[in-house]
C-alpha positions in Angstrom: 101.0 -117.2 25.7 104.2 -117.2 23.7 106.2 -120.5 23.6 109.9 -119.6 23.6 111.0 -123.2 23.3 109.4 -124.8 20.2 111.3 -128.2 20.6 108.3 -130.0 22.3 106.0 -128.8 19.5 108.5 -129.9 16.9 108.7 -133.4 18.3 105.0 -133.7 18.7 104.5 -132.5 15.1 107.1 -135.0 13.8 105.6 -138.0 15.7 102.0 -137.3 14.7 103.0 -136.6 11.1 105.0 -139.8 10.9 101.9 -141.8 11.9 99.5 -139.9 9.6 102.1 -139.8 6.8 102.3 -143.6 6.9 98.5 -143.8 6.7 98.4 -141.4 3.7 101.2 -143.3 2.0 99.3 -146.6 2.5 96.2 -145.0 1.1 98.0 -143.7 -2.0 99.6 -147.1 -2.6 96.3 -149.0 -2.1 94.6 -146.8 -4.6 97.4 -147.2 -7.2 97.4 -151.0 -6.6 93.7 -151.3 -7.1 93.5 -149.1 -10.2 96.7 -150.2 -11.9 97.3 -153.8 -10.7 94.2 -155.5 -9.3 91.7 -154.3 -11.9 94.0 -154.9 -14.9 94.6 -158.4 -13.7 91.0 -159.2 -14.7 92.1 -159.0 -18.4 94.9 -160.8 -20.3 96.0 -157.4 -21.6 94.8 -154.1 -20.1 92.4 -152.6 -22.7 93.1 -149.2 -24.2 89.8 -147.8 -23.2 90.6 -148.5 -19.5 94.0 -146.9 -19.6 92.8 -143.9 -21.5 89.6 -143.6 -19.5 91.3 -143.6 -16.1 93.9 -141.0 -17.1 91.2 -138.7 -18.7 89.1 -138.9 -15.6 92.2 -138.0 -13.5 92.8 -135.0 -15.7 89.3 -133.7 -15.4 89.3 -134.3 -11.6 92.5 -132.4 -11.1 91.2 -129.5 -13.2 87.9 -129.4 -11.2 89.7 -129.7 -7.8 92.3 -127.0 -8.6 89.7 -124.7 -10.3 86.8 -124.9 -7.9 88.0 -126.3 -4.6 91.4 -124.7 -4.2 94.6 -124.3 -6.2 97.1 -124.8 -3.4 100.5 -126.4 -3.6 103.1 -125.9 -6.3 104.3 -127.4 -9.6 106.1 -130.8 -9.3 109.0 -129.0 -11.0 109.5 -127.1 -7.7 110.5 -130.2 -5.9 109.6 -130.3 -2.2 108.6 -126.9 -0.7 107.5 -126.8 2.9 105.0 -124.1 3.9 102.2 -123.9 6.4 98.8 -125.2 5.2 95.4 -124.6 6.6 93.0 -127.7 6.7 91.1 -126.2 3.8 94.2 -125.7 1.7 95.3 -129.2 2.6 92.0 -130.7 1.5 92.4 -129.1 -2.0 96.1 -130.1 -2.2 95.6 -133.8 -1.1 92.6 -134.3 -3.4 94.5 -133.1 -6.4 97.5 -135.3 -5.5 95.3 -138.4 -5.0 93.5 -137.8 -8.3 96.8 -137.5 -10.0 98.5 -140.5 -8.5 95.5 -142.9 -8.5 94.9 -141.7 -12.1 98.3 -142.8 -13.3 100.2 -139.5 -13.6 103.9 -140.2 -13.5 104.5 -138.5 -10.2 105.4 -139.6 -6.7 103.7 -139.6 -3.3 106.3 -137.6 -1.5 104.5 -134.3 -1.8 101.4 -135.8 -0.3 103.4 -136.6 2.8 105.0 -133.1 2.9 101.5 -131.6 2.7 100.2 -133.8 5.5 103.2 -133.0 7.7 102.8 -129.3 6.9 99.2 -129.1 8.0 99.9 -131.1 11.1 102.8 -128.9 12.0 100.6 -125.8 11.6 97.9 -127.3 13.8 100.4 -128.4 16.5 102.0 -124.9 16.5 98.6 -123.3 16.9 97.5 -125.7 19.6 100.7 -125.4 21.6 100.6 -121.6 21.1 103.8 -121.3 19.2 103.5 -117.8 17.8 106.9 -116.6 16.6 107.0 -117.0 12.8 110.5 -118.6 12.8 109.4 -121.1 15.4 106.2 -121.9 13.5 108.3 -122.7 10.4 110.5 -125.0 12.5 107.4 -126.9 13.8 106.0 -127.1 10.3 109.4 -128.3 9.0 109.6 -131.0 11.5 106.1 -132.1 10.7 107.0 -132.4 7.0 110.2 -134.3 7.9 108.3 -136.7 10.1 105.8 -137.4 7.4 108.5 -138.0 4.9 110.1 -140.6 7.1 107.0 -142.7 6.5 108.5 -143.5 3.1 111.1 -145.6 4.8 109.1 -147.3 7.6 107.5 -150.0 5.5 110.5 -150.8 3.2 113.0 -150.9 6.1 110.7 -153.1 8.3 110.0 -155.5 5.4 113.4 -155.4 3.7 111.8 -154.4 0.4 114.5 -151.8 -0.3 117.0 -154.6 -0.9 117.6 -155.7 -4.4 118.4 -159.3 -3.6 121.9 -160.6 -4.1 124.6 -158.0 -3.9 128.4 -158.2 -4.3 130.2 -159.5 -1.3 133.2 -157.2 -2.1 133.6 -153.8 -3.8 133.8 -154.1 -7.6 136.8 -151.8 -7.8 137.7 -152.9 -11.4 134.2 -152.1 -12.6 133.5 -148.8 -11.0 134.2 -146.9 -14.2 130.9 -147.9 -15.7 129.2 -145.8 -13.0 130.1 -142.7 -15.0 128.2 -143.4 -18.2 125.2 -144.7 -16.2 125.2 -141.4 -14.3 125.6 -139.3 -17.5 122.7 -141.0 -19.3 120.5 -140.9 -16.3 121.2 -137.2 -15.8 120.6 -136.4 -19.4 117.2 -138.2 -19.4 116.1 -136.4 -16.2 117.3 -133.0 -17.6 115.5 -133.4 -20.9 112.3 -134.4 -19.0 112.6 -131.3 -16.8 113.3 -129.0 -19.8 110.2 -130.3 -21.7 108.1 -130.0 -18.5 109.3 -126.4 -17.8 108.3 -125.3 -21.3 105.0 -127.0 -20.9 104.4 -125.4 -17.5 104.7 -121.9 -19.0 101.3 -122.4 -20.6 99.8 -123.2 -17.2 101.3 -120.4 -15.1 98.0 -118.7 -14.6 96.3 -121.8 -13.3 95.2 -125.3 -14.6 94.2 -125.6 -18.2 91.9 -128.6 -19.0 93.1 -129.0 -22.7 96.7 -129.3 -21.5 95.8 -131.8 -18.8 93.8 -133.9 -21.3 96.7 -133.9 -23.8 99.1 -134.9 -21.1 96.8 -137.7 -19.9 96.6 -139.0 -23.5 100.4 -139.0 -23.9 100.8 -141.0 -20.7 98.1 -143.4 -21.8 99.7 -143.9 -25.2 103.2 -144.4 -23.9 101.8 -147.0 -21.4 99.9 -148.8 -24.1 103.0 -148.8 -26.4 104.9 -150.4 -23.6 102.4 -153.2 -23.3 102.2 -153.6 -27.1 105.9 -153.6 -27.7 107.1 -155.7 -24.8 104.1 -157.5 -23.3 104.8 -156.0 -19.9 102.1 -154.3 -17.9 101.1 -150.6 -18.4 102.1 -150.0 -14.8 105.7 -149.9 -15.8 104.9 -146.5 -17.4 101.8 -145.2 -15.6 102.3 -144.2 -12.0 105.6 -143.3 -10.4 106.9 -146.8 -10.4 109.0 -146.8 -7.2 107.3 -150.0 -6.0 108.7 -151.8 -9.1 112.3 -150.9 -8.6 113.0 -154.1 -6.7 111.1 -156.0 -9.5 113.3 -154.5 -12.2 116.1 -157.2 -11.9 113.5 -159.8 -13.1 113.6 -158.1 -16.5 116.2 -159.7 -18.7 115.5 -158.1 -22.1 117.6 -155.1 -22.9 115.0 -153.9 -25.5 112.3 -154.0 -22.8 114.3 -151.9 -20.4 115.3 -149.5 -23.1 111.6 -149.0 -24.0 110.9 -148.4 -20.3 113.5 -145.6 -20.1 112.3 -143.8 -23.3 108.6 -144.1 -22.7 108.8 -143.4 -18.9 110.8 -140.3 -19.5 108.2 -139.0 -22.0 105.3 -139.7 -19.6 107.3 -138.2 -16.7 108.0 -135.0 -18.7 104.3 -134.3 -19.5 103.2 -135.2 -16.0 105.6 -132.8 -14.5 104.6 -129.8 -16.5 100.9 -130.1 -17.4 99.2 -129.4 -14.1 99.0 -132.7 -12.3 100.1 -132.8 -8.7 102.7 -135.0 -7.0 106.4 -135.3 -6.4 109.2 -135.4 -9.0 111.6 -137.8 -7.2 110.2 -141.3 -7.4 109.6 -141.5 -11.1 113.1 -140.1 -11.6 114.4 -142.9 -9.4 112.7 -145.4 -11.5 114.2 -144.0 -14.7 117.6 -144.0 -13.1 117.2 -147.6 -11.9 116.2 -148.7 -15.4 119.2 -147.0 -16.9 121.5 -148.8 -14.5 119.8 -152.1 -15.3 120.2 -151.6 -19.0 124.0 -151.2 -18.6 124.1 -154.3 -16.5 122.4 -156.2 -19.2 124.3 -155.0 -22.2 127.9 -154.7 -20.9 129.7 -158.1 -21.0 131.1 -159.0 -17.6 129.9 -155.6 -16.5 128.6 -154.3 -13.2 126.3 -156.3 -11.0 122.6 -155.5 -11.4 122.3 -154.2 -7.9 125.3 -151.9 -8.1 124.1 -150.5 -11.5 120.6 -149.8 -10.2 121.9 -148.1 -7.1 124.1 -145.7 -9.2 121.1 -144.8 -11.4 118.9 -144.1 -8.4 121.4 -141.9 -6.7 122.2 -140.0 -9.9 118.5 -139.4 -10.6 117.9 -137.8 -7.3 120.9 -135.5 -7.6 119.8 -134.6 -11.1 116.3 -133.7 -9.9 117.1 -131.1 -7.3 120.0 -128.9 -6.3 122.0 -130.5 -3.5 125.0 -129.4 -1.5 128.0 -131.6 -1.4 127.5 -133.0 2.1 123.9 -134.0 1.2 125.2 -135.8 -2.0 127.7 -137.7 0.1 125.2 -138.7 2.7 122.6 -139.7 0.1 125.0 -141.9 -1.8 126.2 -143.6 1.5 122.7 -144.2 2.9 121.1 -145.4 -0.3 124.0 -147.6 -1.2 123.7 -149.3 2.1 119.9 -149.5 2.3 119.3 -150.7 -1.2 122.3 -153.1 -1.2 125.1 -153.3 1.3 128.3 -151.5 2.2 129.9 -152.9 -0.9 127.6 -150.7 -3.1 128.5 -147.4 -1.3 131.5 -146.6 -3.6 129.5 -147.0 -6.7 126.6 -145.0 -5.3 129.0 -142.2 -4.3 130.5 -142.0 -7.8 126.9 -141.7 -9.2 126.1 -138.9 -6.8 129.4 -137.0 -7.3 129.4 -137.2 -11.2 125.7 -136.1 -11.3 126.5 -133.2 -9.0 129.3 -132.1 -11.3 127.1 -132.1 -14.4 125.7 -128.6 -15.1 122.0 -128.3 -14.3 120.8 -127.2 -17.8 117.2 -127.9 -16.8 117.2 -125.2 -14.2 118.1 -122.6 -16.9 114.6 -122.9 -18.3 112.7 -120.5 -16.0 109.3 -121.5 -14.8 106.7 -119.5 -12.9 106.7 -120.4 -9.2 103.0 -121.2 -9.3 103.0 -123.1 -12.6 100.8 -126.1 -12.8 
């Protein structure tokens, strides 16, 4: 039987993927919380052996999974790519992602959700006898989209996307600062992607354990340096950090925030290109948010913290992947409203527009499509 109307299958895939995507997201967050928050709280300072040990175990696990179970998926440098996955391929992909994220690699959970939605979409298409290849792609795409929506369910229901106090009026006289925030954010993300692309060339034929181990050590060292220099937790560097964006305004030391930007960017670069699995967007958002906060702290009578962070977040997303102009405008409008209020939308739009105008130098460093 050939289903000529894939719409029912698309809707079913989206709904099921939303539910399962939320479950996967909660599982990812629970593992990160246990490994990088609950356990470290048993010590006054997280010991070096723990940070190094967890990251090295993650590196070995990712290598074993990709080498012996299945090397499905794509490099985090590729952003989000939707393609049908069989249950066997999904198992290999999700295991590598979980090992990476729970192990502290500076990558996000968004690819785990896309993979979940993709396998659900494929299964729904098969169950409902959708056979046309174009229709199957639509069903898989809706599955991936439904799973991605799980990222917003919890924050929207709990209000955790809000940064607290926001301006009650548009800061028209202070919008110019959004330009340097955007430029610095974009430069940081671009440098990270260039380093990652160069590193990924060495893993184009598949995972390489020495490179994964070195990357794990770099992430561990940067996290430990963060703790030693600032007294803040290693979680500010290890893991993607998106859960801490709403906590950033509590930091009042410009030197601490500057350390976060530099060390997080280094850890992000090696995580992107060494063979770990995960998404590139959430760590970039954290770097952008930190850049915005730094400007709010160092500029006398400058932008509000919330506005500066929103600009950095939007700019980081635009710098991470090619976007058409309508998407940039929608992104700036939606994130400006969700993270703050309508008063932050102009600043967010400036961040998106300026980031879109900056040449994407990072894309000029070619990387193999299947690089690790």
